[in-house]
C-alpha positions as CSV (number, residue, x, y, z in Angstrom):
1,X,139.8,160.5,113.0
2,X,139.3,156.7,112.2
3,X,141.4,154.5,110.2
4,X,140.6,151.2,108.3
5,X,139.9,148.3,110.7
6,X,139.6,150.9,113.9
7,X,136.1,151.7,113.6
8,X,135.1,151.8,117.7
9,X,132.3,149.7,118.5
10,X,130.5,146.4,120.2
11,X,128.0,145.1,122.7
12,X,126.9,145.0,126.0
13,X,123.9,142.6,126.6
14,X,121.7,141.5,129.9
15,X,123.0,144.2,132.3
16,X,122.9,146.7,129.8
17,X,119.2,145.9,128.7
18,X,118.1,145.8,132.5
19,X,119.7,149.3,132.9
20,X,118.3,150.9,130.1
21,X,114.6,149.6,130.5
22,X,113.6,151.3,133.5
23,X,114.9,154.7,131.1
24,X,112.9,153.8,128.2
25,X,109.7,153.0,130.2
26,X,109.6,156.4,131.9
27,X,110.6,158.0,128.7
28,X,108.0,156.4,126.1
29,X,108.7,157.2,122.6
30,X,105.9,159.3,121.5
31,X,103.3,160.3,123.8
32,X,102.0,164.2,124.0
33,X,103.1,165.1,127.0
34,X,107.0,164.5,126.6
35,X,108.1,166.8,123.5
36,X,108.9,163.9,121.4
37,X,105.5,163.6,119.8
38,X,102.9,165.9,118.1
39,X,103.9,169.4,116.6
40,X,101.9,170.7,119.8
41,X,104.4,168.8,121.9
42,X,107.2,170.6,119.9
43,X,105.9,173.8,120.7
44,X,105.4,173.7,124.0
45,X,109.1,172.3,124.6
46,X,110.4,174.9,122.5
47,X,109.2,177.4,125.3
48,X,112.5,176.3,126.9
49,X,114.6,177.9,123.9
50,X,116.9,178.9,122.7
51,X,119.5,176.9,123.9
52,X,123.2,177.3,122.9
53,X,126.0,174.5,123.0
54,X,129.5,174.8,122.5
55,X,130.8,171.6,120.8
56,X,134.3,170.8,119.8
57,X,134.6,174.3,118.7
58,X,131.2,174.8,117.2
59,X,128.8,177.4,118.9
60,X,125.4,176.4,118.2
61,X,121.9,178.0,119.4
62,X,118.9,176.2,119.1
63,X,115.6,177.9,118.8
64,X,113.7,174.3,119.2
65,X,114.6,170.8,119.6
66,X,115.7,169.0,116.8
67,X,112.9,166.9,114.5
68,X,115.0,165.1,111.9
69,X,118.3,163.9,113.1
70,X,120.6,161.2,111.4
71,X,123.1,159.4,113.3
72,X,126.4,158.5,112.1
73,X,128.1,155.5,114.2
74,X,126.2,153.2,116.5
75,X,126.8,155.0,120.0
76,X,125.2,157.9,119.6
77,X,122.1,156.3,117.8
78,X,121.8,154.3,121.1
79,X,122.2,157.4,123.3
80,X,119.6,158.8,121.2
81,X,117.4,155.4,121.9
82,X,118.0,155.5,125.4
83,X,116.6,158.8,125.9
84,X,113.3,158.0,124.2
85,X,114.3,160.0,121.1
86,X,113.2,157.3,118.2
87,X,110.4,159.4,116.8
88,X,113.3,162.1,116.1
89,X,115.4,160.1,114.1
90,X,115.3,159.5,110.2
91,X,118.1,157.5,109.8
92,X,121.1,155.6,111.2
93,X,124.5,154.5,109.8
94,X,127.5,152.4,110.5
95,X,126.0,149.8,112.7
96,X,129.2,147.5,114.1
97,X,127.3,145.2,116.6
98,X,124.7,143.8,118.1
99,X,122.1,146.4,119.3
100,X,121.1,145.8,123.0
101,X,117.9,143.7,123.2
102,X,115.5,146.5,124.8
103,X,116.7,149.3,121.8
104,X,116.8,146.5,119.1
105,X,113.3,146.8,117.7
106,X,113.4,150.7,117.5
107,X,116.7,150.8,116.3
108,X,115.6,148.3,113.5
109,X,112.3,150.6,112.6
110,X,115.0,153.3,111.6
111,X,116.0,153.4,108.2
112,X,119.7,152.7,107.9
113,X,121.7,155.0,105.4
114,X,124.7,152.9,104.8
115,X,126.8,150.0,106.1
116,X,129.8,152.9,106.8
117,X,129.9,156.6,107.0
118,X,126.8,157.8,104.1
119,X,127.5,160.2,101.6
120,X,126.9,163.7,102.3
121,X,124.4,163.5,99.7
122,X,122.7,160.5,100.8
123,X,122.7,162.4,104.3
124,X,120.7,165.0,102.5
125,X,118.4,162.9,101.2
126,X,116.9,162.2,104.5
127,X,116.1,165.8,105.2
128,X,117.8,166.3,108.1
129,X,117.9,169.2,110.6
130,X,120.8,167.5,112.7
131,X,123.6,165.3,112.4
132,X,124.9,163.2,115.3
133,X,128.3,162.3,114.8
134,X,130.4,159.5,116.9
135,X,133.7,159.4,115.4
136,X,135.6,162.2,113.5
137,X,135.1,160.5,110.5
138,X,131.6,161.3,110.6
139,X,132.5,164.8,109.3
140,X,135.2,164.2,107.4
141,X,136.5,166.9,105.2
142,X,138.3,164.5,102.6
143,X,134.8,163.0,102.0
144,X,133.1,166.2,101.6
145,X,131.1,165.5,105.2
146,X,132.4,168.5,106.8
147,X,130.4,170.3,110.1
148,X,131.2,173.7,107.5
149,X,129.4,172.0,104.5
150,X,126.4,170.4,106.7
151,X,126.1,174.0,108.3
152,X,126.2,175.7,104.8
153,X,123.0,173.5,103.8
154,X,121.3,174.4,107.1
155,X,121.9,171.5,109.2
156,X,123.5,171.6,112.8
157,X,126.0,169.1,113.7
158,X,127.2,167.7,117.0
159,X,130.3,165.2,117.2
160,X,130.7,162.9,120.4
161,X,133.2,164.7,122.6
162,X,135.5,162.0,122.9
163,X,136.6,163.4,119.4
164,X,137.1,166.8,120.4
165,X,140.7,166.2,121.4
166,X,140.7,168.7,124.1
167,X,141.8,166.6,127.4
168,X,141.8,163.1,128.9
169,X,138.5,161.9,129.3
170,X,136.7,160.6,132.5
171,X,132.9,159.0,133.5
172,X,132.5,162.5,134.1
173,X,132.6,163.4,130.2
174,X,130.2,160.5,129.6
175,X,127.6,161.9,131.8
176,X,127.9,165.6,130.5
177,X,127.4,164.2,126.7
178,X,124.1,162.6,128.1
179,X,123.0,165.8,129.7
180,X,123.8,168.0,126.7
181,X,122.0,165.7,124.1
182,X,119.2,165.5,127.0
183,X,119.4,169.8,126.9
184,X,119.3,170.1,123.0
185,X,116.2,167.7,122.7
186,X,114.6,168.9,126.0
187,X,114.4,165.6,127.7
188,X,116.9,166.8,130.7
189,X,114.9,164.9,133.4
190,X,115.1,161.5,131.3
191,X,119.2,162.3,130.9
192,X,119.2,163.0,134.5
193,X,117.5,159.6,135.3
194,X,120.1,157.9,132.8
195,X,123.1,159.5,134.6
196,X,122.1,158.4,138.2
197,X,121.5,154.8,136.8
198,X,124.9,154.6,135.2
199,X,126.8,156.6,138.1
200,X,125.1,153.9,140.7
201,X,126.3,151.1,138.6
202,X,130.0,152.8,138.2
203,X,130.2,153.4,142.2
204,X,129.0,149.8,143.0
205,X,132.0,148.2,140.7
206,X,134.6,150.9,141.9
207,X,133.5,149.8,145.8
208,X,133.6,146.2,144.7
209,X,137.4,146.5,143.9
210,X,138.5,149.1,146.3
211,X,141.9,148.4,148.5
212,X,142.7,145.4,145.9
213,X,146.3,145.9,144.1
214,X,146.0,147.5,140.9
215,X,146.0,145.3,137.8
216,X,148.4,146.4,134.6
217,X,146.2,146.2,131.6
218,X,147.0,146.1,127.6
219,X,144.4,147.0,125.8
220,X,144.5,144.8,122.1
221,X,142.4,146.5,119.7
222,X,143.9,145.2,116.6
223,X,147.3,144.6,114.5
224,X,149.6,142.6,113.7
225,X,153.3,144.3,113.0
226,X,152.2,147.0,115.8
227,X,149.7,146.7,118.2
228,X,146.7,149.3,118.0
229,X,145.8,149.9,121.7
230,X,143.8,152.5,123.4
231,X,145.9,155.5,124.8
232,X,145.5,157.9,127.6
233,X,142.9,160.2,125.9
234,X,140.2,158.1,125.6
235,X,137.8,157.0,127.9
236,X,139.0,153.3,128.1
237,X,142.1,154.4,130.3
238,X,139.1,155.7,132.8
239,X,137.2,152.8,132.7
240,X,140.3,150.4,133.4
241,X,141.4,152.7,136.6
242,X,137.9,152.4,138.0
243,X,138.0,148.9,137.6
244,X,141.2,148.6,139.7
245,X,143.4,148.6,136.8
246,X,146.0,150.7,135.1
247,X,146.5,151.0,131.6
248,X,150.0,150.3,130.5
249,X,149.9,152.8,127.5
250,X,148.0,155.8,129.6
251,X,151.0,157.8,128.5
252,X,150.6,157.5,125.2
253,X,149.1,160.9,124.6
254,X,145.9,159.9,121.7
255,X,142.3,158.3,122.0
256,X,144.0,155.2,119.9
257,X,147.5,154.7,118.6
258,X,150.3,151.9,117.5
259,X,153.0,150.8,119.8
260,X,155.4,147.9,119.1
261,X,155.3,144.4,120.5
262,X,158.3,145.3,122.1
263,X,156.9,147.9,124.0
264,X,154.2,145.4,125.1
265,X,156.9,142.7,126.6
266,X,158.5,145.4,128.5
267,X,155.3,146.6,130.3
268,X,154.5,143.1,131.3
269,X,150.7,143.5,131.2
270,X,149.2,140.8,133.6
271,X,145.6,141.2,131.9
272,X,144.8,141.9,128.2
273,X,141.2,143.2,127.2
274,X,140.3,142.3,123.9
275,X,138.0,145.4,121.7
276,X,135.3,143.1,120.3
277,X,133.8,144.7,116.8
278,X,132.8,143.8,113.5
279,X,135.5,144.1,110.9
280,X,138.6,143.2,113.1
281,X,138.3,139.7,113.4
282,X,136.9,137.4,115.8
283,X,137.7,137.9,119.7
284,X,138.8,134.0,119.2
285,X,141.1,135.1,116.5
286,X,142.6,137.6,118.2
287,X,143.7,135.2,121.2
288,X,145.4,132.8,118.8
289,X,147.2,135.3,117.4
290,X,148.6,136.9,120.7
291,X,149.1,133.4,122.3
292,X,151.0,132.0,118.9
293,X,153.5,134.9,119.3
294,X,157.1,133.4,120.7
295,X,157.9,137.0,121.5
296,X,155.0,137.4,123.8
297,X,154.8,133.9,125.4
298,X,156.8,135.6,128.9
299,X,154.5,138.4,129.2
300,X,152.3,137.2,132.5
301,X,148.8,138.3,130.6
302,X,149.6,135.8,127.7
303,X,151.4,132.8,129.8
304,X,148.4,132.9,132.3
305,X,145.8,133.4,129.1
306,X,144.2,136.1,131.1
307,X,141.9,138.0,128.6
308,X,138.7,139.9,129.1
309,X,136.5,140.9,126.4
310,X,135.1,144.1,126.0
311,X,132.4,145.4,123.3
312,X,134.3,148.1,121.5
313,X,131.1,150.7,122.1
314,X,131.1,149.6,125.7
315,X,134.4,151.5,125.9
316,X,133.4,154.6,124.5
317,X,131.4,158.0,125.6
318,X,127.6,156.5,125.2
319,X,125.2,154.5,127.3
320,X,127.1,151.4,127.8
321,X,130.6,152.7,129.4
322,X,129.4,152.4,133.1
323,X,128.8,148.4,132.1
324,X,132.1,148.1,130.8
325,X,133.4,149.0,134.6
326,X,131.8,146.1,136.2
327,X,133.0,144.0,133.3
328,X,136.4,145.0,133.7
329,X,136.2,144.8,137.2
330,X,135.2,141.3,137.5
331,X,138.0,140.2,135.0
332,X,140.3,141.9,136.9
333,X,139.4,141.1,140.0
334,X,137.4,138.1,140.2
335,X,138.0,137.3,143.8
336,X,136.0,140.3,144.7
337,X,132.7,139.1,143.0
338,X,132.6,135.6,144.3
């Protein structure tokens, strides 16, 4: 579950725009022959149903694709838009970075319900039949938004699998997430096309650094008294591995967690990955903090000022993670890309 100043997020620009454009061009947004348009198309799409999905311990059977969707957090919204599902979306919430250029116009056309997680009542006001949450806090029981509460109101829910807490994540989980959303919304061919594009990009980046020495990496999300970092359960560790690095806190059995600065010093990272997102101070502020700490002066990454900036959204299960692999690979092994 998310805590303050730890809302996972951010941005990839040109490369992501180019990659998504091909999918968006083929996906369209409302043509009557693609399952996203008029009632006739929806009825035709329902012929492939019912579809049953197991998600984080919740088993849901869909008799037809959902038609009124609220996304809570930015990465589910971008995934939906990348699959050409704008016309199914009636609300978004918690934007935390600039939206990808190819998705910006569609994103801005959807009502924003709240700057953070909206209340249960605010979501219900949109008349949704499906709520897609990016972090566990989307369905915070103590705030009245439990998945059970939505079910009691006749609304289906889906939680990004990164917060199911079942196992350590790999890029295969990203591909599986895209394909699952494709099944729920009857756009499996689009999902397959997007997965093929992302898989190809990851393969190119990984091939470019194959055989290079492994670089120890420390992820700095936030924190001053302690360091809030990416643990072994999150996708970030896998992205670092694919880019030719090693997360020095891969043994932390959490998606994110606190570690001491003494531990950071002991593990001597050679590169620091700065997670960039709204609400936790700017990247330059994070750099200044790290460079100003006498205790960190002998850490190789600090001594050599080797930082890689990653949009937080790019490190999560969603449409941007493939581009994070390339950004990391270029930062860890620049000589492989000259």
